[in-house]
C-alpha positions, 0 to 999 in steps of 0.5 A, spaced: 829 649 462 827 655 458 825 662 461 819 663 456 816 656 458 809 657 461 808 655 468 805 649 466 810 646 462 815 646 468 810 641 472 810 636 466 813 629 466 811 627 458 810 620 456 816 616 454 814 612 448 818 606 446 825 607 443 826 607 436 833 606 435 837 605 428 841 598 430 843 594 424 839 587 423 835 589 429 829 585 432 824 590 435 819 587 440 818 593 444 813 598 441 807 593 440 807 594 432 804 588 428 809 584 425 804 583 419 803 589 414 796 592 412 791 590 407 794 591 400 787 595 399 790 600 404 796 601 400 792 602 394 787 607 398 793 611 400 796 611 394 790 614 390 789 619 395 796 622 393 793 626 388 791 634 387 786 633 392 791 634 397 791 641 397 784 641 400 782 640 407 779 633 409 772 632 411 772 634 418 767 630 420 770 624 417 763 622 415 764 616 411 769 613 415 764 614 421 759 610 417 763 605 415 765 604 423 758 604 425 756 599 420 762 594 422 760 595 430 752 595 429 751 602 432 749 609 430 753 614 426 752 619 432 755 614 437 762 614 433 768 619 434 774 618 430 781 622 432 788 622 430 790 615 433 787 613 440 792 617 444 788 623 441 781 620 442 784 619 449 786 626 450 779 629 448 776 623 453 780 626 459 778 633 458 771 632 456 769 626 460 774 624 466 775 631 469 770 632 476 771 634 483 771 627 485 778 623 483 778 619 477 780 611 478 785 607 474 790 601 475 796 603 479 800 599 473 797 601 466 798 605 460 803 610 462 800 616 458 794 616 463 797 619 469 801 624 463 794 626 461 792 627 468 797 632 470 796 636 463 789 637 464 789 638 472 785 631 473 785 629 480 786 621 480 787 615 484 791 609 482 788 603 484 793 597 486 792 591 482 792 584 486 798 580 487 797 576 480 797 583 477 790 583 475 784 588 476 780 587 482 773 591 480 771 590 487 776 596 489 773 600 484 767 601 488 770 607 492 768 614 491 770 617 484 768 621 479 770 617 473 773 610 471 778 608 466 780 601 465 784 598 459 782 591 457 786 588 456 790 591 461 797 594 459 803 592 460 800 586 463 796 583 457 791 580 462 783 581 460 777 582 464 770 579 461 765 583 458 760 580 464 765 583 469 765 590 466 757 590 465 757 589 472 761 595 474 757 599 469 751 597 473 754 598 480 757 605 477 752 607 473 752 614 476 759 616 472 763 615 466 766 609 465 772 608 459 774 602 457 780 602 452 780 596 448 787 598 444 789 590 444 782 587 444 782 584 438 788 579 440 783 575 445 779 579 449 771 580 449 769 587 446 765 592 450 762 595 444 755 591 445 754 594 452 754 601 449 746 600 447 744 599 455 749 603 458 749 611 457 755 612 461 760 607 457 765 609 452 769 604 448 776 606 445 779 603 439 785 604 435 787 601 428 795 601 430 795 594 433 790 589 430 790 593 423 797 594 422 796 602 421 800 605 426 803 609 421 796 612 419 794 614 426 787 612 426 783 611 433 776 612 435 771 611 440 764 608 441 759 610 446 752 614 447 751 620 442 751 625 448 758 622 450 760 623 443 758 630 442 762 631 448 768 629 445 766 633 438 766 639 442 773 638 445 775 636 438 772 642 435 775 647 440 782 644 439 783 641 431 777 641 426 781 636 422 785 631 425 785 625 420 788 627 413 785 624 407 790 618 406 788 616 413 781 616 412 781 612 406 786 607 409 782 606 415 776 605 410 780 600 406 782 596 412 775 595 414 773 593 407 778 587 408 775 583 413 779 576 411 786 580 411 784 582 418 782 576 421 788 572 418 793 577 421 790 577 427 789 570 428 797 569 426 799 574 432 795 570 437 798 563 434 805 566 435 804 569 441 802 562 444 808 559 441 812 565 444 809 563 451 811 556 450 818 558 448 819 563 454 816 558 459 821 553 457 827 557 459 824 558 466 820 564 465 813 566 468 809 569 463 802 572 465 796 570 461 796 575 455 790 577 451 794 582 447 799 582 442 805 582 447 807 578 453 809 580 460 814 575 463 819 575 468 825 570 470 826 568 477 833 568 477 834 574 473 833 581 473 828 585 468 833 590 467 839 586 466 836 581 461 833 587 457 840 590 457 843 583 455 838 582 449 839 589 446 847 587 446 844 582 441 840 587 437 833 584 440 829 590 443 824 589 448 820 594 453 822 594 461 819 599 466 822 602 472 815 601 476 818 597 483 812 592 482 814 590 475 821 591 475 823 584 474 818 583 468 819 584 460 814 586 455 815 583 449 811 584 443 809 578 438 813 578 432 814 574 426 816 566 427 823 568 425 823 574 430 821 569 436 827 565 434 832 570 434 829 572 441 829 565 444 836 564 442 838 571 445 835 569 451 839 563 451 845 567 451 843 571 456 841 566 461 847 561 459 843 556 457 846 551 452 842 547 446 
């Protein structure tokens, strides 16, 4: 550790992203990347930005992109905020909306960046346990709190709440900000964006990395009451006035303009997820109901870490978490049909299954 670090750095435990190894003929099912490429229109738009104009700063307000997003979701442009991936949007959200005297409530098993942000920004948080089926119980969020954040679908479980359930929570907790992180919503859950008009305490966060195959461009956004968006903007402009470059803004707009590609690839992921689920269950795995582009599964006769190691030896990478409650589970990204077949073949080897 460096003697020149500030005191805060010594206390940090950074987020650990999914492994990005260089392994020959790798089947990479550990980082929830979309197996299908972005719209060809995105490629054209990004290439068009590789011009002399790169010497100029991008629009700091990303107004054209925000207007497109507002039209797409049926909201006012003042209700839209964009950032450098949803992780940056989340970081600004934690600073602007989630730091209060009373604790922030979040699930005990959830996106592991949340507790990292709490430590970074000095936010007091309480982890609310999932039930025995690894589901969020909204009744448990009636305790004293300053704010609430929930991913829907949850990660890494993939289980979703209904819009009606979240609407009831918003009414019950109208006195505090409620953030719904919808990184995976396009794969089978109900978006809460329609609730924004009636609930000024609601902020909904989206990413273009998953369902729109733009992980390499880093585009995320939030939709909420204009006052909430103003709070995020004040933080952004105190940190980085130009979070989205010209290629990212152009590519995101092009993606929004190709609804047919979005729907086709989104539905293809859902279909392959269900095929993967059936194959895993055929091998004896217990698979949680997923509304995401991954499944969360365990085998009653094998530990999760051992299966993950066995798969890696066969150049198949999945995600394993060390939390004791989920140590036997694997989070497996939905890939192509060929990748699913490789996964199933490798699992047969791990489990000693013939045929």
